[in-house]
N, C-alpha and C positions, 0 to 999 in steps of 0.2 A: 662499603659506601656508605657515608654519611647520610644521616635521616635526611636533612633539610633536601637532600638532593632528589631523593625518592619522588616529593611530591612538588619540588619547586620546578626541578628541571623540567618537567612535562609542561607543567603552567609556563614555563620560560618560551618553551620551543614552539606551543600554541600561540602564544603572544606574538611571537616572531612572525609566524604565517600570516595573522591576523594583520599585523600592523605594517609590515612592512611595505605592502602596495600602498599605504597610505601616507608614508613618508615623503612630503615632497621635497626633490633636493635638485641640486644642479643637473645632474645627470639624470640618465634613465634608469638607473639601479634599481632594485629588489635588494642586494645583498644587505646582509648588515654586518657593517665593518667596525671591528676593536683596535685599538691602536697601543702599540708597546713600544719603547725605544730603549734598546740594549735589553738588559733585564727586568725592565720595570713597567707594568703595565699603566698605561696613559688614560684618564678619564675622557669618556665618549660622550659628548652630548648631541642632540638636535643641531647645534649649531657649529658643531665643528667635526661631525662625522665626515670620513673620506667619503668620494664620489667618483664616478667616473666623466670625464667631460672628453668627446670628440675621440674616445677610444684611449683614453690617459688617466691614468688614477691620480688623483690629485688629494694631497693630504695638508692641514692646517700647517701652516707656518712653525706654531708653537710646537710641532715635534721636534725641530730643529734649534729652539731656543734653549740655551741653557738656563737662562735666567727664569725662565718658566717650567721648564721640564727639570732643573736640577741637573740635569745630565750633560757633560762636555763631549759632544761627538767630533771636535775639533772641526766641525763646519755648524756655524751658527746664521741664526738667522734675527734679525733687529727690524722693528716695524717703525717707521717714522711715520706719525700720524699727520701731522702739519702738512707733510708733502705728498702723504699718500704712495709713499715709496718702501720696497722692502729689498732689504739689503742682505744676500746669502755670501757668507765668506768664510774662506779657510785659512785667510791670513796672505797667503801667496796669491791667491785667485780669489774673485768673488762675481756675482750677476746682481744688478742693481735692477728689480721690476717696478716699473710706474704703471700704477693700477688707474692713474688718470688717462695714460694716451695708450695704455696696453700693449706696452713694448719693455724690451729688456734687452740690457747693455752689460759687458764687460765692465773691468774698471778701465781699460782704456778707451771707453768709449764705443767700441763696436758693436754693432747692432746683433741680437741673438735671437735664432728662430723657436721663441717659447713665450709665455705669457702667465703670468698669475692671475688667478679670478678671485673675486669677492663675492661673497654670500653672508648675509645678515653681519656685517662689519669682520667678519673675517677672512683674512687673506688666507689662501689656499696654493700653492705650488705643484708643478708635475713632478713627483718625487723619484719616478724611473730617471727623468732627463737630469734632474740634480745629482741624483748618486750616479750617473754616466760622467758627467761633466766635471766632478771635484774626485771621482777614483777612489776613496777613502772611506766613504760610507755605502752601505748597500739596504734595499727593500726586499722582502720576501713578503709572501703572502700564504697564509696556513691555515688552511679550513680546519674548524673547529667544530663540536657540537653547538658551539655558541652564536656562531657566524664564523666570518674570514678575519682573521687576525693578520693588521698590516703591521710588519716589525721593522721601523728602521735600527742600523746597527753600523758599530766600526768595530776595529780589533779588539777595543777592550769589553766586548758581549763576551761572558763567561759559556753559557747556555747555548746548544743548537735548538733550532726551532721546536724540535721535538720534545726535547729536554723540556724547553722553557713553558710548553703548552702544558706538560705533563704536570710540572712543579706548580703551575699557576691557575690550576683549574677553577680552584674556587674565585680566584681574583678575577679572572675572566667570566665567571658565573655573576659576581657582584656588578662587574662592569656592563655586562647586559641587562641588569635590572635595572641600575640605575640610569642606561641610554634610553630604556622603555619608558621609565617614568617622565624623563623630558619630553618624548614624543605625545606621550599621554596627556600631558599638561600643555600642549600645543605648542611647546618651545621652538623657538627657533626656526619655524616653517617659511617664514617672510613670504606667505602665499595667503591672500585675502579668500574668504570661505565662496566667493562667486567665482575664483579663479583656482579653483582645486584642481588639479590634473586629472585626468580620467585614468582608471585603472591600467597598469600596462598588463600587455599580455604576457602569458606563461613563458617561461624560459625554453628553449628547445631542446636542450639537454642532449644534443647530438654526443656522440661517441665517436674519437677515432685512436688512429695509431698514427703517431709522431717520427720522421725519419729526416736525417740531415745528410748530404752530401760534403764531405769533408772541404774543409775550408779555412783560411786564416783565424777566424772566430770561434773555431768549434771549441777550445777549451773554455771560453768564456760562456759560449751557450749551454755548454754543459753544467757550469756553474749555477747559471740561470735556473735550470730545470732543478738543478740538486737543492736549491735553497726554497723550492716551493715542495718535496719530497716527490717530484717526479723523475721517471727515466726515459731514455729515448734510444732510436734505433740509427746508429752514426754509420755511413756506408765509405770505404777506401777501397780503391783500385790495389792490386797488388803491389804496385809500386810504390803508392803512398803510404801502404803497412809500413814497409821496409824502412822509409824514410820518418813516420812519425810514429816508430814503435815504442817511445816512451809515452806519447799521447795513447796509443793504444792500449796500453798496461793501465795506464790511468782510469780511461773509459771501462774498462772490464773490472778494474777492483771497486769504482764507484759504483758498478750494477748497470752499466748502460749496456745493450746490446751492440755488437759490430758486424756487419754485414759485408758484403763484397759488391762493389760496383764495376759491372764487365763492358767492356768496349769493343769487344769480338762483333763480328758482322755475321757469323754462323755459328750453328750451336758446336762443331767441334772446338771452334776458335775459343767460345765464352767458357766451354767444359773444360779446356787445358787453365783458361786464366784460373777459372772456381775452383781447380784443384790445387793451382800453385798458391792460391788465396788461401787455401785452408790448411796448407802445409805451414804456410808462413805464420797464421794464427797459433798452430800449435807451439812451433819453436818460440814466438813474440809473447804469447800469454798464456800458454799451457790449456786453451780453449779452443774448440771450433768454429768456424764462422760457416753458416747454414743457410741464411737470407741473402740473397742476390737481387742486384737490379741489372736489368740490360735493356737498354731501349732500343728500337727497333727488330727484337730478334722474334723470328717468327714461330708459331705454333710447333713445328716441329723440332727447332732449337730447344724451346722450351720445356719440352718432353724428354729431351737427353737429358737436361739437367733433374728434370725432377725424378727421373728414374735413376739418376745418380745419388739421390737424398738432398738435395738444394731446396730451398722453399723459395718462392717467386714472390716478389714485391713488386706491387703495382700500384702506383699513384692515382688517386682520382681528384684532387689539388695539389697544385705546384706554386710554391710562393713567387713564381716569377711572373704568373699572369695576375697579380694582384699589386696594386699601388702601396697597399697597407696591409699590416696583419689583422686589424679589425675588418678591411672589406673582405678578406678571407674567411674568414670565421663567419661572417654572414652569410656565406655560398654554401655552409656545411647543411648535409642533409640528415636531420634528425631521425629519419626513418631506416637509415642503414647505414654500417660502419663507415666510416671514411677513414682513406689513407692519404696523409697529409705530407708532402715531401717540400724539405725548404732546404736552401744551401748555407754554408759557413762561412760565406764571403762577407765584404765590406758591406757595413750597414746590416748584416743579418741579425746581429743581435738585437739593435732598436725595432727592427720588423718583428722580432719574436716577442718583446716585451708586449707589444701594439696587440699581437696573436694573444697572448696569453691573458692579457687584461680584460681583452674580449671574450675570450671562453671563461673569465670567470662570472663576468655579466652574464653569459647566456646559459651559465652551469654547465658547461663541457664538462665532459668525461676523457681524460688522456687514459687510454690503455697503454702498456708497455709491448713493441711489436717483438717480440721472441719468436724463434722457428717453432716451439709447439703452436704459439697463438695464431700464427698465419698460415699453418698448413691446412 
């Protein structure tokens, strides 16, 4: 370990704890965000630090500006100060954000359900929406000892998130130190002393297991989780296992847990399906499926499954009961383990993005739902 780290790292972390609650932002987050584009750490200041707005992560448009960052993501952003508009374009498609009217349109003039926000003359864009709209760039969040790293990448990125954080340790430490210096100097607050916000409440730090029922967006959801270093539990019926064998092997290979969704109405029916699913998993992915879900199964039925060596999944929160991912996270109980079940159907990826952003805000901890953990 380098000598400067021994004294400086502790000082930096203490400074983060003291200063985070005092950093006024247009969201309510106390998270310290750092930034990177592909394999380059970007300068973070009090003026351009990413923040949460209405459950969505907003980043400065400069992360997408090749003129400012020096990195061509093939999706670029240009701000026209005289018109107060921001054009984000890939050449084939684009979005025009109008910060005066608080609207956005595509290049054909069609309205889009999104907006940019302005803080201290810097324009911020909802990065997850932008990534999904263009499809050629992605945004990951990686928790480091210096804060949460927001990294925007395209296919030209060389390092994985884990490799990047490891290789850029000293650069991230320097970035945090420079960011804190801008906060200490009062830069970019945009808030008068008489209107300083009240200190925010402490994060809930809720813990949860995360499970998904198979659907058309399953692979996209798995990729979203993997970009953050997270793994989840994915449920398939025996029939879906057979039809989605390539996806099942991909999930298992990436480290996710695969469970069985049972549709029988009695203990014997569910047990027969579970045994079928276990044999299929052994054939498809050379591993066993032990975690099962079965809506409506009675106590005796569950006892039969348990005696046969299966582990029960019982959701305490279901995505279908909430309008947004952020709303679901707000209801998580920090005093007990939460079992969150979502679908992989239409718009599920967008729901998950909102939930993951809210989890970052609340310092929630996702634990992987494996059979030993749930038993």
